[in-house]
N, C-alpha and C positions, 0 to 999 in steps of 0.2 A: 180810419184805422186806429185801434186802441193803442195806448202807450206801451202795453205789454207786448203787442205784436211788433211795434216799431223796434223795441229793445231786443226782441228775439232775433229779428232780421239783422240788426246791427251786429250782434254777437256772432252770428253765422258768417257775416261778411268779413269781420275782423280775423277770424281764424282762417278763412279761405284765402285772404290776402297774404297771410303769413306763411301758409303751408303749400298752396297750390302753385305749381310752376306756371310761368307765363304761357299763354296760349291754350291753357286747359279749358275745356268746355264746362260751363256752370250748370248744365242741364242735370236734373236729378236722375241718378242711375238707380235701377232696380237691383240693388245689392242685398245680400243676405246680412241684415243688421244683427242677427243672432251671433254670427262669427265675430263681429266687432265687439259685441257685449262680452263674449267669452274671452277675447283677448284683453279687453280693458279690466275685466274681473280678475284674470290671472295676474295682470300687472299690479293691481291693487293688493292682491294677496302676497305677492313677492316683494312689495315695496320695503318692508322692514327687514326681511331675511336676505334678499339679494337685490339691492337697489339698482345695480348696473343692468341686470336682465330686465327688471321692471321698467326702467327708462326706455329700453329698446322696444319692448312690447307696447308700452303706452304711446310712444311716438307713432308706431305703426297704426294703432287704433285711432289716434288723433288724425292722422293723415287720411285714412280710409273714411272716417266719419266726415271730415271736411269735404271730401270729394262729392259726397251725396247730400251735404247739408244736414247731417244727422246730429242734431243738437245734443240729444241725450248721450250719444256716443262720445262727442267732443267733451262734454262735461265729465263723464266717467274717466276718460283718458287723462284729462287735465288734473283731476283729483289724484289719480294714481301717480302722475308725474310730481305733483306737489308733495305727496307723502314719501315718494322715493328720494327726492332731493332733500327732504327733511331728514331722512335716515342717513344721508351723506353729509349732514351738518352744513347745509347751504341755505339757511333760512332767509338771509337778507335779500337774496336775489331770486334764484329759481323757485325755491319752495314757496315763498310769498307770492310770486307772480302767478304760478299755476293754481294755487289754492284760491286766489282772488278771481282768476279767470273761471275756475270751476263754479264758484259761488254765483257769478254773474250769469253763467249759462244755466245753472239749476234754477235761478230766479226766473229766467226767461221761460223755462219749462213749467214753473210752479211745482217743482219737485221738493217737497219739504224734507224728506229723508236725505236727499243729496245736499240741500242747503245746510242741514245739520252737520253732515260729514265735512263739508268745506269749512264751516265755522269752527268745527273741532280741530281741523288741521291748522287754521289761522290762529287758534288759541295757542297751539304749540309754537308756531312761528314767532308770535309776539313774546312768548315766554323765553325763547332763545335770544331774542333781541334785548331781553331785560325789561320790557314794557309790561309790567304786571297788570296795571289797570286795563289795558287793551286786551291782554290775554284773558282776564276774567270776564270782560264784556263779551268776547266771542264765545266763551264757554257757556255763558248764560243764554246767548242767542241759540247756540247748538242745542242746549237743553230744551228750550221752547220748541224748536223745529222737530226734535225727536219725539217730544210728547205729542205734538200735533200729528206726526206721521205714525205713531205707535211703534217706533223702532226701539225695541227693548235693549239690544246690544249697544246702540249709540247712546241711549239714555244712561245705561250703567257706566260706560266709559266716561261720559261727561260728568256724572256725579262724582266719579273718582278725581277728575281734574279740579272740580269745584272744591272738593275736600282738601286737595293740595293747597289751593289758594287760601282757604280759610286757615289751614295749619300755618302757612307762612305768615299770616296776620296774627297768629297765636290765639285764634278763636277756636279752641279745641271742641267746644260743644257743637258749634256749627259744622266743623269738620267731621265729627263723629256722626252727626245727624245725616249728612250726605252719604256717608259710607254705609250706615245701617239701611238706608233706603236702597242703595245700590246692591247690597248683599241680599236683601229681601227679594228684590226684583230678579236677580240672577238665579236664586234658588227656585223661584216660582217658575221661570222659563227654562231652568236646567241648562244654563249657559256657563260652561266650566271656566273658560279662560277669563272672561270679565269677573267672574266670582273670585278667581285666584288673585287678580289685580286688586280688587276691593278688599279682600281679606288681608293681603300683605299691607295695604295702606292703613287698615285698621290697626295692625300691629305697630305701625309708626305712631299712631295716636296714643296707644298704650305706652309706648316708649317715652313719649314726651311727658306723660303723666306719671312716669317712674313706676308703672305697673309692668315690670319686666317679665314676670312669669306669664301674664296674659299676652304680652307682646310676642314672646317666643312661641307660645301656643299658636298664635295667629300666623306667624311666619312659617312654622312647620306645616300647618294646614295648607297654606298657599303653596308651599313646596310640593306637598303631596298632590294637589290639584294639577300643578304644572307638569309634574312627572307623569300623570295619567295621560296627558296629551303630548308628551315628548317635547315640550316647549323649552328649549335650552336657554332662550333669552329670559323667560320667567324664572327658571331654576337658578340662573345666575343672580337675578335680583334677590331671590329668597336667601341664597347663600350670604349675600352681602348684608341683608337685614338681620339675619341670625347672628352673624359675626359682630355687628354693631351692638346688638342687645347683650351678647356675652361680654362685650367690652365694658358696657355700663355697669355690669355686675362684677367687673374686675376678674372675670375668668379669661385671662389673656391668652392662655394656650388655645382654648376653643375659639376665641375670637379670631386669632390668626389662622387657625385651621379652616374655618369657613370663609374668611376673607380671601385666603389664597385660592380656594376653590372658585370663588367669584371672579378673581383676577384671571385665572387660567381660562375659564369659559369665555369671559369677555374679550380677552386677547385673541382667543381662537376665532371668535365671531367678528373681530375687529370693531367692537362696539366702543368707540371712544368715550361716549358719555358715561357708560358704566365703569370703564377703566379709570377715568378721572375720579369718580365717586369712591371707588374702592381703594384707590391710592391714598385718599384722605383718611379712610378708616384705618388702614394699615399704619399710616403715619401716627395717628393718635395712639395706637397700641404701642408703637415703639417709644413714644413719649412717656407713656405710662410705665413701661418696663425699663426706663432709664437709658434709652439709646436714641437721644434726639438727633444725632448726626444722621442716622439711618432714616429717621422721620423726614428730615429735610430733603433727602434724595427722592422719596416718594412724592412729597409735596411739590417739588419743582417740576416733576414729571406731570403731576396733575395740573399745575398752572400752565405749562406749555400746551397741554391738550386743550384746555379751556380756551386759551388764546387762539389755537388752531381752529377750534369750532366757532370762534367768535361768540362765546356764550358768557355774557357779563355776570349773571348770578354765580356760575361756577367759578369764574375768575376771582370774584370777590371772596367766595368761600375759601379758595386756595390761599389767597393773600392773607386772610384772617388766620388760617391755621399756621402759615409760615410765621406770622407775627407771634403767635402763642408759643411756637417752638423756639424762636429766637429769644423770647423772654426766659424760657427754661435754660437756655444757654448763657444767660446773664448778659444779653446784648439788648438792653432796653431801647437804646437809640435806634438801632436797626428795626427793632420790633415796632416802634412808633411809626417809622417810615412806611412799613408794609401795612400797618393798621390804617394809616391815613389813605393809602391807595385803595384799600378795600372799601372804606367809607365813601370815598369820592365816586366809586362805581355805583354804590347804592344810591347816592344822591343823584347821579346822572340818570338812573333808571326810575327815579321817583318811587323807590321801594322803601318799606319801613326797615329800620335797623333792628336785627335780631337782638334779644336781651343779652345773649351770651357775649356779643361784641362789647357791650358796655362793661361787663365783668373783666374781660381781658384788657380793655382800654384803661380801666381803673387800676388794674395791676401794673400796667406799664407806667402810669403816672406815679404810682407809689414807688416803683423801682427807680424812677428819676428824681424822687424826693419831693414831688409836687403833691403834698398831702391834701391840700384844700380841693384841688381839681379831682384827685382820686376819690375823696369823700363824696363830692357832688355826683360824679359819674357812678360810683358804687351805689349810692342811694337811688339813682335812676334805674339801675339794673334790679335792685331790690324791689322797688315799687312796681316795675313791669312784671317781675316774677310773681308778686302777690296778686296783681290785677289779672294776669293770665293764668293763674293757678299752675305755676311751673315749679315744682318742689326742688328740682336740681338747681335751677337758677337762684331761687331764694336761699338755698343752702350755701352755694358758692359765694353769693353776695354777702350773706350774714358773716361768713368766715372772714371775708375781706374787710368788712366794716368793723368787726371785732378787732382785727389786726390794726387798722388805722386809728380807731379810737384809743386803743391801748398805747400806741406810739405817741399820740398827742395828749396823753395824760388824763383822758376821760374814761377811767377804768370801770366805773359803774355802768356806763353805757356799753362798753366793750363786753362786759360780763353778760349783759342781756342778749347781745347778738351771738356771743359764743354759745350760750345755752340754746338758743333757737337753732343754730347750726348743728349742734350735737343731737338735738331731738330729730331734726330732719334727716341727718345722716343715718341715724339709727333706723328710721323708717324706710330709707332708700336702700341701704346696704347694711347687712347685719353685723359686719365685723371690721370694716376698714376705717371708720371714722375716728377710732381711738388714736391713731397716729397723729392726726391733726390736733386732737385734744391735748395730747402729751406735749406737742410743740407749744401750744398756747399756755399750758400750765407753767412752763419755764418762763415764758415771756411776760406774763402779766402778774402783778403784785397789787392786789386790791387794797385800798387804804382803809375802808370802813370795816370794823370788826364783824359786823353782821354779814357783810358780803364775803369776807374772808372765811368765816365759819361755814356759810352756805356753800361756798366754792369747795371747801375741804370735804364737806359731806358728799357733794356731787362727785368729787374725785374718788373718794373711797367707794362709792357705789359703782362707778365706772370700772375701777380696778377689780372689784369683786366680781362684777359681771364678766369682765374680760377673762379673769382667771377661770371662771366656770366654763366659759366658751372654749378656752384653750384646752382645759381638761377634757371637755366633750370631744373636741377635735382630735386630741391625741388618742382617746379611747376608741373613737370611730376608726381612726387610722390603724390602730392595733388590730381591731376586729377585721378591717379590710385586708390587712396583711395576712392574718390567719386564714381568711377565706381564699386569698390568692395562693397561699401555700397548699391548702386543701385542693384547690383547682389544679395546681401543678402536679400534685400527687395523683389526682385522677387522670390527668393527661399522661403521666408516666405509666400508670396501670393500663390505660387504653393502648398505648403504644406497645407495651409488653405483650398484650393479647394479640396484637397484629403480626407477631413474628411468624406465625404459620402461614400467613397470607401474602406477605411482602418479602422482597429480597433483603438480605442483610445490609447491603449498601444503602438502600432506601430507608430502612429503619434507623440506621445509625445517623443518617443525615437528619432525620426528624428529631431524634434524641438530642443531637447537638444543638439544633435550633430551639428546642423547648427547654433545654437544661438550664438550671440555675443552681449553683453549688448550695446545698442545704446548710453547710457551715457558714457561708456568706450571709444567708438569710437569718440564721440563728444569731450570729454575731452582731448583725445589724440591729435586730430586735433587742438584744442585750444592751447595745450601745444607746438605743433610744430610752430603754428602761433606766439606765444609769443616769442619763441626762435629766429624766423626770425626777428621780430620787435626789439629785443634786440641785433641784429647783431651778433648772435651766430650760423653761418651757419654750422659749424662742428658738434655741438651738435644737431642741427635740422636735419642734414643729418643722423647722427647716429640713432636718434629717429625714423626717417622716415624709414630707412633701417630695423630696428627691427620690427616695426609694419607691414610693407609690407610683410616681411617674415612670420610673425605670421598669417596674413590674408591668404597668399597663402597656408600655412600648413593647416589652418582650412578648406578652400575650398576643398583642396585635400582629407582631411580626412572624409568629410561629406558623400562621396560615398562609404566608406569602412566600413564593419561591424567589421573587425579586422585590426589593423595596427601594425607595428613593435614597440616594446617597445622603441627602440632608437628614432623613429619618435615621439612617444607620449611624451617622456622626452624632446626632442628638442623643441616641441611646448610649453610644460609647462614652460621650461626655458625662452623662448622668451616672454611668457605672463608675468612672474614674473619680467623679465628684464625691460619690458615696464612699468609695475607698479612701479618699483623702480625709473625709470627715471621720471615718473609723480610726484611721491611723494618725489623726491630728496633723495633716499636711506633711506626712513623712516623706513625700515625694512630690515632684511637679511633673506636668505633662504639656505637650503641645501637639496640635493637629493642623497639618498643612494640606492644602488642596492645590494641585497644579492649575494655573490660570486658564488652561485650555479645557478644563472640566467645568460644566455647569451643574452643580450639585442638585438643583431643582429638576433638571431634565435627564439625569442619569440614574438608573436603577441598578443595584448590585445584589447578589445573594446575601441574606442577612447573617450577622453574627460570625463573621470570619475573623474580625479583629479582636473581639472580646476575649476568646480563649488565650490568644497571644498576650494581650495586656494582663490578663489574670496570671499567667505564668511569669511574666516579667515582675509583677508585684510580689507574688508569693515566693518565688524561687530566686529572683535576681536582686530585688531591692530590700525586702524585709529582713533577710538573714544578716543584717548588720551594715548595710550600705548607707552611708551618709550622703546628703545632697543628691538623692536618687532622681533620675529623669527618664521619662518615657516619651519618645517621639513617634508620631504616627504620620505617614505621608501617603497621599493618594496621587498618582500620576498616570498619564497615558503612555503606553509603550506597545508597539507592534499590534495595535488594534485591541489591546486588553487593558484593564485597570491594574496597575502595579501597586500593591499594598505593601508598605514597609513599616514594620514595628521594631524600633530600636530602643534598647535600654543600656544604661551604664552600670549594671549590677555586677554581682560577684562572679558571674559566669557559670556555665553548666557543670564544670568539673567540681567546683566547691559545693554547688547545690546538690550534686549527686550523692553527697554524704547523707542526705536525708532521703532514704529510700521510699517512704510512703508518698512524699511530695513528688518525687521524680516519677513514681509509678503513675500518679494522677496526670502529670505532664505528658508522660508517654502515651496514656490513653487518649488525652485531648489531641495530641499530635496525630495519632493513627486515625481518629475520627475525622479530623480536618483533611488529611490526605485522602481518605475514602470519599469524602464529599467532593473534593476536587476531581478525583478519578471519575466520579459519577458525571460531573459536568463535562469532563474530557470526552467521555464516551458518547453522551447524548448530543453534544454540540460538535463532535469530531474536530476538536481544537487541541492539537498536541502541545501547544505552548502553555496551556493552563498547568501551573506547577506550584510547588511548595519547597522552600529551601531555608535551612537554619544555618547561620554562620556565627562562630565564636569570634569575638573581637578581642584583640590584644593591643597593649601599649607598652613598649619597652620590655616585651617578653612576659608581661603580667596580664592576667585576665582583665578586660575592660568592658565586658558586657556581651550582649547577644543581639543579633539582627535576624529577623524573620522576613522573608520576601515571598509574597504570593502573587501570582498572575491570575486575575479573576475575570470571568466574563461579565458583560454589562449590556444594558439595553437603554434606548431612548424612551422616555416616558411619553412624549408627544412629538410629532413631526415638526 
């Protein structure tokens, strides 16, 4: 008897002893193996989307196969179990056990494709365990078996895994080579889902190379491919990738937009792996926008999830990001502690330390005053960045080294690193490196006249280029605003032409949602022009950014009957911020949300608060009120959202002296009431209402309060 036959019989006996009740006959039954194959295939297909159901089906197929000593069926069922338990983040026990069992059974059958799939699964198991060398070993075995079997899909998926390992080692050329082969093969056999996976991974390579436009192109192409197949898991991954690319380009609004899409889909699918990853991305965005406390909340959630999954690489990444955030919060001692925990995990898993870890570690040492250690660590990060051709790492390390050499009195060397950082920053991002340069200009005072003169020339060049960029931005912004005004005018004309076809109530509702006071737009443009003429480009740029975002939000919201409360509040804040900038902080405001309301999961009709706030500013606060205050409150009452807008203005009686203004307020009030009447009718909700109350204190006018009862919806169950 051959060794292969002996091993085959042993594998059959092993499964039989585990699964068949005592007393069962071991005689081969003439059963329909096609039914077993069908059940096992269905289990494997469901393993990722519905692991619980997959486990039930796979155990059934395994039991039926064992009864008739059907080795192929036992192998297929074991593989499905391994993949299902992997999806449930149980790699150390069940996932590893069943994938190993599948491999042994496929080897007994001489099934190369099956051996490839089992090795592919074991590669993921070892990756979860943090054993990178073993994971790569199984991936290369899988590639060999798939090549021998002519299994194109398995080949493509495995090339993607090998690209990931090459990327982790910062071997971007090898990573790109694996992906280009995967993409070429997928296009050749017209296999959409593996093509999407490989295309998204190629975007990650472009991101590492700081080629962000190519990265975003790849991510959107992957998203399109996943959408054609209705693959929500893939779409979720694409949203996260796009969000991260926008983050590196410092487009934080769009980064958060796509990251939150990723988070919602991942939470809905209960995909802990993806939830953990996107929490890290959102945290980085909060750090970049100056809210590190919020970043810590997301990072601690990510850390808890990675520990729940028993996923060392993810745990290390979360610890590293926490350390970086604590450094921002000026807590270098705590940051050092978390950084050391991250490094210990990497050491335990025998993985290589990512170059960015050295940058952060050097920054921690600098914050602790250990300049010699910081220099050594910073140089290591710089050398690795150069070696691996990572421009972002080289740029960050150059800035750090410039800082350190400047503090230790070696200003000629500091200058060289500063210059390199500036050049790299200019190539990576077109507008943000100036902030770092300005900080360095103040810090460093070069001793040699030649260096000082050269530095001055470089400074002048930078300031000149920056001024040109600012002027271009402002000009583009003004053109954009004019285009928006033209679009608003076209929308108004379009709505006017629809009067004959729609009811008056519906039309007025649309007009209110699309309206933007022309005087407000004109006055805002004049304010921007005034700032430009006064040579205040930074204030003009900030004003322009706020009003552009406000216009974009209003245009987006006009097509929706309900929008998220978060989006409504964001638009309202932008409107009041712009008004504050117009009137040089002539009033203050506050927005409160009842603790029982989840603003991300609640949607309301748009632009109900804005007309009230506008009336408060124009009629209540501006006619001479000092220390003006507007308060906006959202709460739950009787199954509706209660919106309260309160001001401490001069009151309606005094404002009534200005008849044109009061006429406009009256029109706004009538339109608001008709919108509410519209909802009252279609929703058959009598409590939807609108009420204005004059406030008095000691018999004197003390402001106005508007209370509205609004309908609302849940965004997701």
